[in-house]
C-alpha positions as CSV (number, residue, x, y, z in Angstrom):
1,M,-45.4,9.9,37.2
2,R,-44.6,7.6,40.2
3,N,-46.4,4.5,39.0
4,I,-45.6,0.9,39.7
5,C,-43.4,0.9,36.6
6,F,-41.3,3.7,38.0
7,Y,-40.6,1.8,41.2
8,L,-39.8,-1.4,39.3
9,I,-37.3,0.5,37.2
10,I,-35.6,2.0,40.3
11,I,-35.5,-1.5,42.0
12,F,-34.1,-3.3,38.9
13,Y,-31.5,-0.5,38.3
14,A,-30.3,-0.6,41.9
15,A,-30.3,-4.4,42.1
16,D,-28.1,-4.6,39.0
17,F,-25.6,-2.3,40.5
18,L,-25.7,-4.1,43.9
19,W,-25.1,-7.5,42.3
20,G,-22.1,-6.1,40.4
21,Q,-20.7,-4.9,43.7
22,I,-21.2,-8.3,45.3
23,L,-19.4,-10.0,42.5
24,S,-16.5,-7.5,42.9
25,Y,-16.4,-8.2,46.6
26,L,-16.2,-12.0,46.0
27,D,-13.3,-11.5,43.7
28,R,-11.5,-9.4,46.4
29,T,-11.9,-12.3,48.8
30,R,-9.7,-14.4,46.5
31,M,-6.8,-12.0,46.8
32,S,-3.7,-13.1,48.8
33,P,-0.3,-11.6,49.5
34,L,1.2,-15.1,49.1
35,L,1.7,-16.7,45.7
36,P,-0.8,-19.6,45.4
37,K,0.9,-23.0,44.5
38,E,-1.1,-23.3,41.2
39,L,0.5,-20.1,39.9
40,E,4.1,-21.1,40.5
41,G,5.8,-21.1,37.1
42,I,3.4,-18.5,35.8
43,Y,4.1,-15.7,38.3
44,D,7.2,-15.3,40.4
45,P,6.5,-13.8,43.9
46,A,7.6,-10.3,42.9
47,E,5.5,-10.3,39.7
48,Y,2.5,-11.8,41.6
49,A,2.7,-8.9,44.2
50,R,2.7,-6.5,41.2
51,Q,-0.4,-8.3,39.8
52,Q,-2.2,-8.0,43.1
53,A,-1.4,-4.3,43.3
54,Y,-2.7,-3.9,39.7
55,Q,-5.9,-5.8,40.6
56,R,-6.5,-3.7,43.8
57,E,-6.0,-0.5,41.8
58,N,-8.4,-1.5,39.1
59,D,-10.9,-2.8,41.6
60,H,-10.9,0.5,43.5
61,F,-11.1,2.5,40.3
62,E,-14.2,0.4,39.1
63,M,-15.9,1.0,42.5
64,V,-15.5,4.7,42.1
65,S,-16.4,5.0,38.4
66,E,-19.4,2.6,38.7
67,G,-20.6,4.2,41.9
68,F,-20.5,7.6,40.2
69,A,-22.3,6.4,37.1
70,F,-24.9,4.7,39.3
71,A,-25.5,7.8,41.4
72,V,-25.9,10.0,38.3
73,G,-28.2,7.4,36.7
74,M,-30.3,7.1,39.8
75,A,-30.6,10.9,40.1
76,V,-31.7,11.2,36.5
77,L,-34.3,8.4,37.0
78,W,-35.6,9.8,40.3
79,Y,-36.0,13.4,39.2
80,G,-37.3,12.7,35.7
81,G,-34.3,14.0,33.8
82,L,-35.1,11.8,30.7
83,G,-38.6,13.2,30.7
84,W,-37.3,16.7,30.9
85,L,-35.0,16.1,27.9
86,D,-37.9,14.7,25.9
87,A,-40.1,17.7,26.7
88,F,-37.2,20.1,25.9
89,L,-36.7,18.5,22.4
90,R,-40.4,18.5,21.7
91,G,-40.2,22.3,21.8
92,Y,-38.2,22.0,18.5
93,T,-39.6,18.9,16.8
94,D,-41.9,15.9,17.3
95,H,-40.9,14.1,14.1
96,Y,-41.0,10.4,14.7
97,I,-37.4,9.9,13.5
98,L,-35.7,13.2,14.3
99,L,-36.9,13.4,17.9
100,P,-35.5,10.0,19.0
101,L,-32.3,10.6,17.0
102,L,-31.8,13.9,18.8
103,F,-32.7,12.3,22.2
104,F,-30.3,9.4,21.9
105,G,-27.6,11.5,20.3
106,I,-27.6,14.0,23.1
107,L,-27.8,11.3,25.7
108,S,-24.8,9.5,24.1
109,I,-22.7,12.7,24.0
110,L,-23.5,13.5,27.7
111,L,-22.5,9.9,28.7
112,W,-19.3,10.3,26.6
113,I,-18.5,13.5,28.4
114,M,-19.1,11.9,31.8
115,H,-16.8,9.0,31.1
116,I,-13.9,10.9,29.6
117,P,-12.2,11.8,33.0
118,F,-12.4,8.1,34.0
119,D,-11.0,6.9,30.7
120,W,-8.2,9.4,31.0
121,Y,-7.4,8.3,34.6
122,D,-7.5,4.6,33.6
123,T,-5.1,5.2,30.6
124,F,-2.7,7.8,32.0
125,V,-2.6,6.9,35.7
126,I,-3.3,3.2,36.2
127,E,-2.1,1.7,32.9
128,D,0.9,4.1,32.9
129,K,1.8,3.2,36.4
130,F,2.1,-0.5,35.6
131,G,3.9,0.0,32.3
132,F,1.1,-0.8,29.9
133,N,0.2,2.6,28.4
134,K,1.8,3.7,25.1
135,T,-1.0,6.1,24.2
136,T,-0.2,9.8,23.8
137,P,-2.6,12.5,24.9
138,R,-3.2,13.3,21.2
139,T,-4.0,9.7,20.3
140,F,-6.3,9.5,23.3
141,V,-8.3,12.6,22.2
142,E,-8.4,11.4,18.6
143,D,-9.6,7.9,19.7
144,E,-12.3,9.4,21.9
145,L,-13.6,11.7,19.1
146,K,-13.5,8.9,16.5
147,T,-15.3,6.5,18.8
148,L,-18.0,9.0,19.5
149,A,-18.5,9.8,15.8
150,L,-18.7,6.1,14.9
151,A,-21.1,5.5,17.7
152,L,-23.4,8.3,16.6
153,V,-23.3,7.2,13.0
154,F,-24.0,3.5,13.8
155,Q,-26.6,4.4,16.4
156,G,-28.3,6.8,13.9
157,V,-28.4,4.2,11.1
158,L,-29.8,1.4,13.4
159,V,-32.2,3.6,15.3
160,T,-33.6,5.1,12.0
161,A,-34.2,1.6,10.6
162,I,-35.9,0.4,13.7
163,L,-38.1,3.6,13.9
164,V,-39.2,3.1,10.3
165,A,-40.1,-0.5,11.1
166,Y,-42.0,0.7,14.2
167,E,-43.9,3.4,12.3
168,Y,-44.9,1.3,9.2
169,T,-45.0,-2.4,10.0
170,G,-47.4,-2.5,13.0
171,D,-47.6,-5.9,14.6
172,W,-44.7,-7.1,12.5
173,F,-42.4,-4.4,13.9
174,W,-40.3,-6.9,15.8
175,L,-39.6,-9.0,12.7
176,S,-38.8,-6.1,10.4
177,A,-36.6,-4.5,13.0
178,W,-34.8,-7.9,13.5
179,C,-34.1,-8.0,9.8
180,A,-32.6,-4.6,10.0
181,V,-30.4,-5.7,12.9
182,F,-29.4,-8.9,11.0
183,V,-28.3,-7.0,7.9
184,F,-26.4,-4.4,10.0
185,T,-24.6,-7.1,12.0
186,L,-23.6,-9.0,8.8
187,V,-22.2,-5.8,7.2
188,V,-20.2,-4.9,10.3
189,A,-18.9,-8.5,10.6
190,F,-17.8,-8.7,6.9
191,F,-16.2,-5.3,6.7
192,Y,-15.1,-4.5,10.3
193,S,-11.4,-5.0,9.6
194,E,-11.5,-3.1,6.3
195,W,-13.7,-0.2,7.2
196,I,-13.5,0.3,11.0
197,V,-10.1,-0.9,12.2
198,P,-8.1,1.4,9.8
199,I,-9.8,4.4,11.4
200,F,-7.8,3.6,14.6
201,N,-4.9,1.4,13.6
202,K,-2.6,0.5,10.7
203,Q,-2.7,-3.0,9.3
204,T,0.1,-4.2,7.1
205,P,0.5,-7.6,5.5
206,L,2.7,-10.0,7.4
207,E,6.1,-10.1,5.7
208,E,7.5,-13.3,4.2
209,G,9.6,-15.2,6.7
210,A,9.6,-17.9,9.3
211,L,6.4,-16.8,11.0
212,R,4.3,-16.5,7.9
213,S,5.6,-19.8,6.6
214,A,4.8,-21.5,9.9
215,I,1.2,-20.1,9.9
216,E,0.7,-21.1,6.2
217,N,2.1,-24.6,6.8
218,F,-0.2,-25.2,9.7
219,A,-3.2,-23.8,7.8
220,R,-2.5,-26.2,4.9
221,K,-2.1,-29.1,7.4
222,V,-5.6,-28.5,8.7
223,S,-7.1,-27.7,5.3
224,F,-7.7,-24.1,6.1
225,P,-6.9,-21.8,3.2
226,V,-5.6,-18.4,4.4
227,H,-4.0,-15.6,2.5
228,N,-4.8,-12.4,4.4
229,I,-2.5,-12.2,7.4
230,Y,-2.0,-8.7,8.8
231,V,0.0,-7.1,11.6
232,M,-1.7,-4.3,13.5
233,D,0.2,-1.6,15.4
234,G,-1.3,-2.3,18.8
235,S,1.9,-1.1,20.4
236,R,0.8,2.5,19.7
237,R,-1.5,2.2,22.6
238,S,-0.6,-0.6,24.9
239,T,2.0,-3.3,25.6
240,K,-0.8,-5.9,25.9
241,S,-1.1,-8.6,23.1
242,N,-4.0,-10.0,21.1
243,A,-4.9,-11.8,17.8
244,Y,-8.2,-12.4,16.1
245,F,-10.0,-13.6,13.0
246,T,-12.5,-11.4,11.3
247,G,-14.8,-11.6,8.2
248,F,-16.2,-14.6,6.3
249,G,-15.4,-16.3,3.1
250,K,-13.0,-14.3,0.9
251,K,-13.2,-11.5,3.5
252,K,-11.7,-13.6,6.3
253,R,-8.5,-12.2,7.7
254,I,-6.0,-13.0,10.5
255,V,-4.9,-10.0,12.5
256,L,-1.9,-10.2,14.8
257,F,-0.9,-7.4,17.2
258,D,2.7,-6.5,16.8
259,T,3.1,-6.9,20.5
260,L,2.1,-10.6,20.2
261,I,4.8,-11.2,17.6
262,N,7.4,-9.5,19.8
263,D,6.4,-11.3,23.0
264,L,6.0,-14.9,21.7
265,T,8.0,-17.4,19.7
266,T,7.0,-18.4,16.2
267,E,5.6,-21.7,17.5
268,E,3.6,-19.9,20.2
269,V,2.1,-17.4,17.8
270,T,1.2,-20.3,15.5
271,A,-0.4,-22.1,18.4
272,V,-2.5,-19.1,19.3
273,L,-3.7,-19.0,15.6
274,A,-4.3,-22.8,15.8
275,H,-6.8,-22.0,18.5
276,E,-8.5,-19.4,16.4
277,I,-8.5,-21.7,13.4
278,G,-10.2,-24.2,15.6
279,H,-13.0,-21.7,16.2
280,Y,-13.3,-21.1,12.5
281,K,-13.3,-24.8,11.5
282,M,-16.0,-25.6,14.1
283,K,-18.1,-22.6,13.0
284,H,-18.1,-21.1,16.5
285,M,-18.4,-17.6,15.2
286,M,-21.4,-18.4,13.0
287,Y,-23.1,-20.2,15.9
288,M,-22.4,-17.4,18.3
289,M,-23.8,-14.8,15.8
290,A,-26.9,-17.0,15.3
291,I,-27.4,-17.2,19.1
292,S,-26.9,-13.5,19.5
293,L,-29.4,-12.7,16.7
294,T,-31.9,-15.2,18.1
295,G,-31.7,-13.4,21.4
296,T,-32.1,-10.1,19.7
297,G,-35.2,-11.3,17.9
298,F,-36.7,-12.5,21.1
299,M,-35.9,-9.2,22.8
300,L,-37.5,-7.2,19.9
301,W,-40.6,-9.3,20.2
302,V,-41.0,-8.6,23.9
303,L,-40.2,-4.9,23.2
304,S,-43.0,-4.8,20.6
305,L,-45.5,-5.9,23.3
306,F,-44.0,-3.6,25.9
307,L,-44.2,-0.4,23.7
308,K,-48.0,-0.8,23.4
309,R,-48.2,0.4,27.0
310,P,-47.3,4.0,28.0
311,E,-46.4,3.4,31.6
312,A,-42.6,3.3,31.1
313,A,-42.6,6.7,29.3
314,Y,-44.6,8.2,32.2
315,A,-42.4,6.5,34.8
316,L,-39.4,8.3,33.3
317,G,-41.0,11.7,33.5
318,G,-42.5,11.9,30.0
319,V,-45.9,13.5,29.5
320,T,-46.3,11.9,26.1
321,P,-45.8,8.2,25.3
322,S,-42.8,7.8,23.1
323,F,-40.6,5.1,21.5
324,H,-37.3,6.4,23.0
325,L,-38.5,6.7,26.6
326,G,-40.3,3.3,26.3
327,L,-37.1,1.7,25.0
328,I,-35.0,3.0,27.9
329,G,-37.6,1.8,30.4
330,F,-37.7,-1.5,28.7
331,S,-33.9,-1.9,28.7
332,V,-33.9,-1.6,32.5
333,L,-36.9,-3.9,33.1
334,Y,-35.6,-6.5,30.6
335,S,-32.2,-6.7,32.4
336,P,-33.0,-9.7,34.6
337,L,-34.0,-11.8,31.6
338,S,-31.1,-10.4,29.6
339,E,-28.7,-11.4,32.4
340,T,-30.1,-14.9,32.4
341,L,-29.7,-15.2,28.6
342,D,-26.1,-13.9,28.9
343,L,-25.4,-16.7,31.4
344,A,-26.3,-19.3,28.8
345,V,-24.2,-17.4,26.1
346,N,-21.2,-17.2,28.4
347,Y,-21.5,-20.9,29.2
348,I,-21.6,-21.8,25.5
349,S,-18.7,-19.4,24.8
350,R,-16.5,-21.1,27.5
351,K,-17.3,-24.5,25.9
352,Y,-16.2,-23.2,22.5
353,E,-13.0,-22.0,24.0
354,Y,-12.3,-25.4,25.5
355,A,-13.1,-27.0,22.1
356,A,-10.7,-24.6,20.2
357,D,-7.9,-25.4,22.7
358,C,-8.6,-29.1,22.1
359,F,-8.3,-28.5,18.4
360,A,-4.9,-26.9,18.8
361,A,-3.8,-29.7,21.2
362,A,-5.0,-32.4,18.9
363,H,-2.7,-31.0,16.2
364,E,0.3,-31.1,18.6
365,M,0.2,-27.4,19.5
366,G,-1.0,-27.8,23.1
367,S,2.3,-27.2,24.9
368,A,3.1,-24.1,22.7
369,L,-0.4,-22.8,23.3
370,L,-0.1,-23.1,27.1
371,T,3.3,-21.3,27.1
372,A,1.8,-18.6,24.9
373,L,-1.2,-18.2,27.2
374,K,1.0,-18.1,30.3
375,K,3.2,-15.3,28.8
376,I,0.1,-13.3,27.7
377,S,-1.6,-13.6,31.0
378,S,1.5,-12.8,33.2
379,K,2.6,-9.9,31.0
380,S,-0.9,-8.3,31.2
381,L,-1.1,-9.0,35.0
382,E,-4.3,-11.0,34.5
383,N,-6.2,-12.2,37.6
384,L,-5.7,-16.0,37.5
385,T,-7.7,-16.8,40.6
386,P,-11.1,-15.2,40.2
387,H,-14.0,-16.4,42.3
388,P,-15.9,-19.3,40.7
389,L,-19.2,-17.4,40.8
390,V,-17.6,-14.5,39.0
391,V,-16.3,-16.9,36.3
392,F,-19.8,-18.5,36.0
393,W,-21.6,-15.2,35.8
394,D,-19.2,-12.9,33.8
395,Y,-16.5,-14.8,32.0
396,S,-16.8,-15.7,28.3
397,H,-13.5,-17.6,28.5
398,P,-12.4,-20.2,31.1
399,T,-9.6,-19.2,33.4
400,L,-6.0,-19.9,32.4
401,L,-5.8,-22.7,35.0
402,Q,-9.0,-24.3,33.6
403,R,-7.6,-24.1,30.1
404,M,-4.3,-25.6,31.3
405,H,-6.0,-28.6,32.8
406,N,-8.1,-29.1,29.7
407,V,-5.1,-29.0,27.3
408,Q,-3.1,-31.3,29.5
409,N,-5.9,-33.9,29.5
410,V,-6.0,-33.8,25.7
411,D,-2.2,-34.2,25.5
412,R,-2.3,-37.1,28.0
413,N,-5.1,-38.9,26.1
414,R,-3.3,-38.3,22.8
415,E,0.0,-39.8,24.2
416,K,-2.0,-42.8,25.5
417,L,-3.5,-43.4,22.1
418,A,-0.1,-43.0,20.4
419,G,1.4,-45.5,22.9
420,S,-1.3,-48.1,22.4
421,G,-0.8,-47.7,18.7
422,D,2.9,-48.6,19.1
């Protein structure tokens, strides 16, 4: 039914795509065949030319893949494809849980099928061309199937809990659904590294040696008890590096990619972990989780008001008001507010990254952290000169150059204080 809600959904969906293309264009305007002065010492001219080629290739790929997804999505919205799927499934069941589960499950599988060729091209053409890919076709297929299975299971559990809340708690639907999301988020956060990561990667305890001793010594120095240090076989899939903390309390765990250990010195790896310990000591992960859950609670409250009206279901081609059609319509109409909230979250996240860098620098790990970040960025051919609006809008981390200036300021101030003390 072509009501006002239908046209708003079309407009918001198109505007979101157009804004993404504008941001991509702005990033392209920052590209240059000449090595900028500020990148000297990070990239040499030949490596910078390779980075620019990698960026161009990825940019073109994103234009094609996002354009295709947008065209398919717009066709589905315009011709009522979601309403048709709803009507088709109602020929088999109208159960308040089974119908939405089938609807979202089929939709997820169709989207998965649509994205597989693009994921394959990204992995075996672009990433392979620039020397990053270590994934075999068998691993790729296994990863895709495992990811789909996990997505369907998690989606099924969460959607079922929300549907039960919607069916039985009336005006308190948003609060009971928020409680379900809260519990689900906590369980995943606590057990992610123990339950989910092993499905894809092997994690082995870091062996005794210079690196483990350096990490444990630094942890003791900052009163951060840590015993669970693991190495993950990231090199099975890519040459890119990473490290992260996961879990809380006794479940907290440090995970290092084997590529990180191979690419960095012992001091540099310790500096990267000093940054992560800074996050943990300042409770950034807990604050970010609280912010995310608060935003989810607000969204669910707005959703509870929205679902009382049937216009979205009709706008998507449905003939019967339904939770699942209403939810999809809401997700599009809510996107401007969601983007606004994401801006605030990204701003806070960047502040936390600066703070964690300052923590490392305050404990005399600033120089090692910067050399580590330079190595990681250059090895992964990271874009170090994004457009400021793109950073403001999309980035959860400051750019490398911004982080360098921040750490250098901390080091200078620390040296001044040390000098005045002498």
